[in-house]
C-alpha positions as CSV (number, residue, x, y, z in Angstrom):
1,M,-21.5,-28.2,-23.5
2,F,-24.6,-27.3,-21.5
3,D,-23.9,-23.6,-21.7
4,E,-27.5,-22.9,-20.7
5,I,-26.7,-24.3,-17.2
6,E,-25.3,-21.5,-15.1
7,F,-23.6,-21.9,-11.7
8,E,-25.1,-18.7,-10.3
9,K,-23.7,-19.1,-6.8
10,I,-20.1,-19.3,-8.1
11,K,-20.6,-16.3,-10.3
12,R,-21.3,-14.3,-7.2
13,L,-17.7,-14.8,-6.2
14,P,-15.1,-12.3,-7.6
15,K,-11.7,-13.3,-8.8
16,Y,-9.5,-14.0,-5.8
17,V,-7.1,-11.0,-5.5
18,F,-4.4,-13.2,-3.8
19,A,-4.4,-15.5,-6.8
20,A,-2.4,-13.0,-8.8
21,I,0.4,-13.1,-6.1
22,N,0.2,-16.9,-5.9
23,E,0.5,-17.3,-9.6
24,I,3.7,-15.2,-9.7
25,K,5.1,-17.0,-6.7
26,L,4.5,-20.5,-8.1
27,D,6.0,-19.5,-11.5
28,M,9.1,-18.1,-9.7
29,R,9.5,-21.3,-7.7
30,R,9.1,-23.4,-10.9
31,H,12.2,-21.5,-12.1
32,N,14.0,-22.3,-8.9
33,E,13.9,-18.8,-7.6
34,D,14.0,-18.4,-3.8
35,V,10.9,-16.6,-2.6
36,I,10.8,-15.3,1.0
37,D,7.1,-15.9,1.7
38,F,5.2,-13.7,4.1
39,S,1.9,-14.0,2.2
40,M,-0.2,-16.7,3.9
41,G,-0.7,-17.2,7.7
42,N,0.4,-20.8,7.5
43,P,2.4,-21.7,10.7
44,D,5.8,-23.2,9.9
45,G,6.4,-24.9,13.3
46,K,6.0,-28.4,14.4
47,T,2.9,-29.5,16.4
48,P,4.0,-30.1,20.0
49,S,5.3,-33.6,20.6
50,H,2.8,-34.6,23.3
51,I,-0.1,-33.9,20.9
52,I,1.5,-36.0,18.1
53,D,2.3,-38.8,20.6
54,K,-1.4,-38.9,21.6
55,L,-2.5,-39.0,17.9
56,C,-0.2,-42.0,17.3
57,E,-1.4,-43.8,20.3
58,A,-5.1,-43.2,19.5
59,A,-4.5,-44.2,15.8
60,C,-3.2,-47.6,16.9
61,K,-6.7,-48.5,18.3
62,P,-9.0,-50.1,15.8
63,K,-12.1,-48.7,17.5
64,N,-11.0,-45.2,16.6
65,H,-11.1,-45.8,12.8
66,G,-14.9,-45.7,12.2
67,Y,-17.1,-42.7,11.5
68,S,-16.9,-40.1,14.3
69,A,-19.5,-37.7,15.7
70,S,-20.3,-34.8,13.4
71,K,-20.5,-32.4,16.3
72,G,-17.3,-33.7,17.9
73,I,-16.7,-36.5,20.4
74,Y,-17.9,-35.8,23.9
75,K,-14.5,-35.7,25.5
76,L,-13.3,-33.0,23.2
77,R,-16.5,-30.9,23.7
78,L,-16.0,-31.3,27.4
79,G,-12.3,-30.4,27.1
80,I,-13.3,-27.2,25.2
81,C,-15.8,-26.3,28.0
82,N,-13.1,-26.8,30.6
83,W,-10.6,-24.8,28.6
84,Y,-13.0,-21.9,28.3
85,K,-13.7,-22.0,32.0
86,R,-10.0,-21.9,32.9
87,K,-9.3,-19.2,30.3
88,Y,-12.3,-16.9,30.5
89,N,-14.4,-18.2,33.5
90,V,-17.3,-19.0,31.1
91,D,-19.6,-21.9,31.8
92,L,-20.7,-23.9,28.8
93,D,-22.8,-27.0,28.2
94,P,-20.8,-29.5,26.1
95,N,-24.0,-30.9,24.6
96,T,-25.9,-27.8,23.6
97,E,-23.4,-24.9,23.5
98,V,-20.4,-26.4,21.7
99,C,-19.8,-27.8,18.2
100,V,-16.4,-29.1,16.9
101,S,-15.6,-28.1,13.4
102,M,-13.0,-28.9,10.7
103,G,-11.1,-25.7,11.5
104,S,-12.8,-22.4,12.4
105,K,-13.2,-21.5,8.7
106,E,-15.3,-24.6,8.0
107,G,-17.3,-24.1,11.2
108,Y,-18.0,-20.5,10.3
109,V,-19.1,-21.3,6.7
110,H,-21.4,-24.2,7.9
111,L,-22.8,-21.9,10.6
112,I,-23.7,-19.2,8.0
113,Q,-25.2,-21.9,5.8
114,A,-27.3,-23.1,8.7
115,I,-28.6,-19.7,9.9
116,T,-28.8,-17.6,6.8
117,N,-31.9,-17.2,4.5
118,P,-31.7,-15.9,0.9
119,G,-32.0,-12.1,0.9
120,D,-30.8,-11.7,4.5
121,N,-28.4,-8.9,5.4
122,A,-25.3,-9.2,7.5
123,V,-22.7,-6.6,8.6
124,V,-19.0,-7.2,8.3
125,A,-16.5,-4.4,9.0
126,E,-13.5,-4.0,6.6
127,P,-10.7,-4.8,6.0
128,A,-11.9,-8.3,6.5
129,Y,-10.8,-11.9,6.2
130,P,-12.6,-12.6,2.9
131,I,-14.7,-15.7,4.0
132,H,-16.3,-13.5,6.7
133,Y,-18.4,-11.8,4.1
134,Y,-18.3,-14.3,1.2
135,A,-19.9,-17.1,3.3
136,F,-23.0,-14.9,3.3
137,I,-22.7,-14.2,-0.4
138,L,-22.5,-17.9,-1.2
139,N,-25.7,-18.5,0.7
140,G,-27.7,-15.8,-1.2
141,A,-27.4,-13.2,1.5
142,N,-26.1,-9.6,1.2
143,V,-23.4,-7.9,3.3
144,A,-23.3,-4.3,4.4
145,R,-19.7,-3.0,5.1
146,F,-17.9,-0.1,6.7
147,G,-14.3,0.6,7.4
148,I,-12.7,0.3,10.9
149,S,-10.2,2.7,12.3
150,W,-7.6,2.5,15.1
151,N,-5.1,4.4,17.1
152,E,-1.3,4.3,17.3
153,Q,-1.5,1.4,19.7
154,M,-3.5,-0.6,17.1
155,E,-6.6,-0.4,19.4
156,L,-10.0,-0.1,17.7
157,H,-11.7,3.3,17.7
158,E,-14.8,2.0,19.5
159,D,-16.9,5.1,19.1
160,S,-16.4,5.2,15.4
161,F,-17.2,1.5,15.1
162,F,-20.5,1.9,16.9
163,Q,-21.5,5.1,15.0
164,N,-20.9,3.3,11.7
165,L,-22.7,0.1,12.9
166,S,-25.7,2.2,14.0
167,R,-25.9,3.9,10.7
168,V,-25.7,0.6,8.7
169,L,-28.4,-0.9,10.9
170,K,-30.7,2.0,10.1
171,E,-29.9,2.2,6.4
172,A,-29.6,-1.4,5.2
173,M,-32.7,-3.1,4.0
174,P,-33.8,-5.5,5.1
175,K,-32.4,-4.8,8.6
176,P,-29.3,-6.9,9.2
177,K,-29.7,-10.1,11.3
178,F,-26.0,-10.8,11.9
179,V,-22.9,-8.8,12.8
180,V,-19.5,-10.4,12.4
181,V,-16.5,-9.3,14.6
182,N,-13.0,-10.6,14.6
183,F,-10.5,-9.5,17.2
184,P,-7.5,-9.7,17.3
185,H,-8.3,-8.6,13.8
186,N,-7.2,-10.3,10.6
187,P,-5.7,-8.6,8.7
188,T,-5.1,-5.4,10.7
189,T,-4.1,-7.0,14.1
190,V,-6.4,-4.4,15.8
191,I,-7.5,-5.3,19.3
192,V,-10.4,-4.6,21.5
193,Y,-11.2,-4.8,25.3
194,K,-14.1,-6.2,27.1
195,S,-15.9,-2.9,27.1
196,F,-16.3,-3.3,23.3
197,Y,-18.2,-6.5,23.7
198,E,-20.3,-5.1,26.5
199,R,-21.5,-2.3,24.1
200,L,-21.9,-4.8,21.3
201,V,-24.0,-7.2,23.3
202,A,-26.2,-4.4,24.6
203,M,-26.7,-3.1,21.1
204,A,-27.5,-6.6,19.8
205,K,-30.3,-7.0,22.4
206,K,-31.7,-3.6,21.6
207,E,-31.5,-3.9,17.8
208,R,-32.2,-7.6,17.6
209,F,-29.3,-9.1,15.8
210,Y,-27.0,-12.1,16.4
211,I,-23.2,-11.7,16.8
212,I,-20.5,-14.0,15.4
213,S,-17.1,-13.4,17.0
214,D,-14.0,-15.0,15.6
215,I,-11.0,-15.1,18.0
216,A,-8.6,-17.3,15.9
217,Y,-5.6,-15.3,17.2
218,A,-6.7,-15.1,20.8
219,D,-3.5,-16.7,22.3
220,L,-1.0,-14.7,20.3
221,C,-0.8,-11.5,22.5
222,Y,2.1,-9.3,23.4
223,D,3.1,-6.6,25.9
224,G,0.6,-7.6,28.5
225,Y,-2.5,-7.6,26.4
226,Q,-5.0,-10.5,26.8
227,T,-7.8,-11.2,24.3
228,P,-11.2,-11.1,25.9
229,S,-14.0,-13.4,24.9
230,I,-17.4,-12.0,24.1
231,L,-18.9,-14.7,26.2
232,E,-17.4,-13.1,29.3
233,V,-20.1,-10.5,29.0
234,E,-23.2,-11.3,31.1
235,G,-26.0,-12.4,28.8
236,A,-23.8,-12.7,25.7
237,K,-24.9,-16.3,25.1
238,D,-28.4,-14.9,24.4
239,V,-27.1,-13.3,21.2
240,A,-23.6,-14.5,20.4
241,V,-21.4,-17.4,19.3
242,E,-17.6,-17.5,19.1
243,T,-15.3,-19.4,16.8
244,Y,-11.8,-20.6,17.7
245,T,-9.1,-22.7,16.0
246,L,-6.1,-24.8,17.2
247,S,-4.3,-23.9,14.0
248,K,-2.2,-21.0,15.3
249,S,-1.9,-21.5,19.0
250,Y,-0.8,-25.2,18.8
251,N,0.8,-25.3,15.2
252,M,-2.1,-27.5,14.1
253,A,-3.2,-25.7,10.9
254,G,-3.2,-28.9,8.7
255,W,-5.2,-30.8,11.3
256,R,-8.3,-28.7,10.7
257,I,-9.7,-28.6,14.2
258,G,-11.7,-25.7,15.6
259,F,-15.0,-25.1,17.4
260,V,-18.0,-22.9,17.6
261,L,-19.7,-22.2,20.9
262,G,-22.2,-20.0,22.7
263,N,-25.9,-19.4,21.7
264,K,-27.9,-22.6,21.9
265,K,-30.1,-21.8,18.9
266,M,-27.2,-21.2,16.6
267,I,-25.2,-24.1,17.9
268,E,-28.2,-26.4,17.4
269,A,-28.5,-25.2,13.8
270,L,-24.8,-25.9,13.2
271,Q,-24.9,-29.3,14.8
272,K,-28.0,-30.2,12.7
273,I,-26.5,-29.1,9.4
274,K,-23.2,-30.9,10.1
275,S,-25.1,-34.1,10.9
276,W,-26.4,-34.0,7.3
277,I,-23.1,-32.9,5.7
278,D,-20.2,-34.8,7.4
279,Y,-19.3,-37.5,9.9
280,G,-16.8,-35.4,11.9
281,I,-13.1,-35.2,12.2
282,Y,-11.0,-38.4,12.4
283,T,-11.4,-39.6,16.0
284,P,-7.6,-39.9,16.9
285,M,-7.2,-36.2,15.9
286,Q,-10.0,-35.2,18.2
287,I,-8.5,-37.2,21.0
288,A,-5.1,-35.5,20.4
289,A,-6.9,-32.1,20.3
290,T,-8.4,-32.8,23.7
291,I,-4.8,-33.4,25.0
292,A,-3.8,-30.1,23.4
293,L,-6.4,-28.2,25.4
294,D,-6.2,-30.2,28.6
295,G,-2.4,-30.7,28.6
296,P,0.6,-28.4,29.4
297,Q,0.3,-25.0,27.8
298,E,4.0,-24.0,27.8
299,C,4.0,-24.9,24.1
300,V,1.5,-22.0,23.4
301,E,3.9,-19.6,25.2
302,D,6.8,-20.9,23.1
303,I,4.9,-20.4,19.9
304,K,3.9,-16.9,21.0
305,E,7.4,-16.0,21.9
306,K,8.7,-17.2,18.5
307,Y,6.2,-14.9,16.7
308,E,7.1,-11.9,18.9
309,K,10.8,-12.4,18.3
310,R,10.3,-12.6,14.5
311,M,8.1,-9.5,14.8
312,E,10.8,-7.5,16.5
313,V,13.5,-8.6,14.0
314,L,11.3,-7.7,11.1
315,I,10.2,-4.3,12.3
316,K,13.8,-3.4,13.2
317,S,15.4,-4.7,10.0
318,F,12.7,-3.3,7.7
319,K,13.0,0.1,9.4
320,E,16.7,0.1,8.6
321,A,15.8,-0.8,5.0
322,G,13.5,2.2,4.8
323,W,10.1,0.9,5.8
324,E,8.7,1.8,9.2
325,M,5.8,-0.1,10.7
326,K,4.0,-0.4,14.1
327,K,4.3,-3.4,16.4
328,P,0.9,-5.0,17.0
329,K,-0.3,-6.2,20.3
330,A,-1.7,-9.5,19.0
331,S,-1.8,-12.0,16.1
332,M,0.9,-13.5,13.8
333,F,0.8,-10.6,11.3
334,I,2.0,-7.1,10.8
335,W,-0.4,-4.7,9.0
336,A,1.9,-2.2,7.3
337,K,1.2,1.0,5.4
338,I,3.0,1.0,2.0
339,P,6.2,3.1,2.1
340,P,5.6,6.6,0.8
341,C,8.0,6.2,-2.1
342,V,5.8,3.4,-3.6
343,E,2.3,4.3,-2.4
344,H,1.4,5.5,-5.9
345,L,1.5,1.8,-7.0
346,G,-1.3,0.7,-4.8
347,S,-1.2,-2.5,-2.7
348,L,-1.6,-5.0,-5.5
349,E,0.9,-3.6,-7.9
350,F,3.4,-2.9,-5.0
351,S,3.1,-6.5,-3.9
352,K,3.6,-7.8,-7.5
353,R,6.7,-5.6,-8.0
354,L,8.1,-6.5,-4.6
355,L,7.7,-10.2,-5.4
356,K,9.2,-10.1,-8.9
357,E,12.1,-7.7,-8.1
358,A,12.9,-8.4,-4.4
359,K,11.5,-12.0,-4.1
360,I,9.4,-11.0,-1.1
361,A,5.8,-12.2,-1.1
362,L,3.2,-10.3,0.9
363,S,-0.6,-10.1,0.9
364,P,-2.0,-6.9,-0.7
365,G,-4.4,-5.0,1.5
366,V,-7.0,-4.6,-1.2
367,G,-7.5,-8.4,-1.1
368,F,-9.2,-7.8,2.3
369,G,-11.6,-5.2,0.8
370,E,-11.5,-1.7,-0.5
371,H,-10.7,-0.3,3.0
372,G,-7.5,-2.3,3.0
373,E,-6.0,-0.4,0.1
374,G,-2.7,1.3,0.9
375,Y,-1.6,-1.5,3.2
376,V,-0.1,-5.0,3.1
377,R,-0.3,-7.9,5.5
378,I,2.9,-9.6,6.5
379,A,2.7,-13.1,8.0
380,L,5.5,-14.0,10.4
381,I,6.1,-17.4,9.0
382,E,9.8,-17.1,7.9
383,N,12.7,-17.6,10.4
384,E,14.9,-14.7,11.6
385,N,17.7,-15.3,9.0
386,R,15.2,-15.2,6.2
387,I,13.6,-12.1,7.6
388,R,17.0,-10.3,7.6
389,Q,17.6,-11.5,4.0
390,A,14.2,-10.0,3.1
391,A,15.3,-6.7,4.6
392,R,18.4,-6.6,2.5
393,N,16.4,-7.3,-0.7
394,L,13.9,-4.7,0.4
395,K,16.5,-2.0,0.8
396,L,17.7,-2.4,-2.7
397,F,14.1,-2.5,-4.0
398,L,13.2,0.8,-2.3
399,K,16.4,2.5,-3.4
400,S,15.2,2.2,-7.0
401,F,12.3,4.5,-6.2
402,K,14.3,7.3,-4.7
């Protein structure tokens, strides 16, 4: 019925590549097959007890059950500012430079909705977390893309990045208004240093574009590396905002709490559009999130150590099974090149075969854009025993190709 009515916005979205893996995975589980699942970055740990206790306490107070503030309660916005000051020595105004969001993904999408005009151009380097470019597509904008490269230490090749960015800024029509960056990078785990942001901010001021920086994995760093914030760069707030989420650092993925901060013009736009769209996050959850940021941070170190241990076990056991991969310096993922004996399959077919034959679920690199082909992303969300079982399954699977 009503075939003449077309949903053009939805038609701009391609079929979700990861859906193919999810369908196989769900079918296997319906048949009671045990799938070792490394496909989605969904933390498997418990939210720290002091955060849950505060949620329960706040939920017992009737005054906390009404509509909340769409931009976040003041105490949480202040807590975010204090946290940024302690972590990055960045001063922020809780009223004009911070907006709480229902996870960083929602905050990012609403931000793009608020600041993008139909026909605008943005730049997103690949491989990329899909919503980073499809948020623009959904809002009638276009995205110019180029591939990133990195060294053996999983550090970004900065010169190559800026050469490609300069080229895209000259070639894309109309000239891009927005550049999205995401480090530690999802899916590749690639990292940058403050020098990268210094160059990017300088270029933004010269070429007149806004920067959106996503640092969802900022706290999950290893081997002495520490994630910088773009806002540490002098004058960055003139051109940039940054997004963050409590999902990974505090095991609060299902709580859907994140924030966007930085440039006043963009934050004002986000606050305004959210005031029309939603009434904010459940107040007791915001109160508990304030405690997460203001309270003891040993829990973050414990979570980080858990991921690092799993990472070491997986790299060692998978190497023994015949698949070598590099240890990243950040995030909860491993970005691995497909083993030579199966590289002819491509990332999607390899992932399907590995799931059906070895009962191991991964994310195919092509799902993150054409520059992700030849790789897969492994999320460290299974315990060490399950990782070792996956390695045993993998060994048998790879033997069949030799």
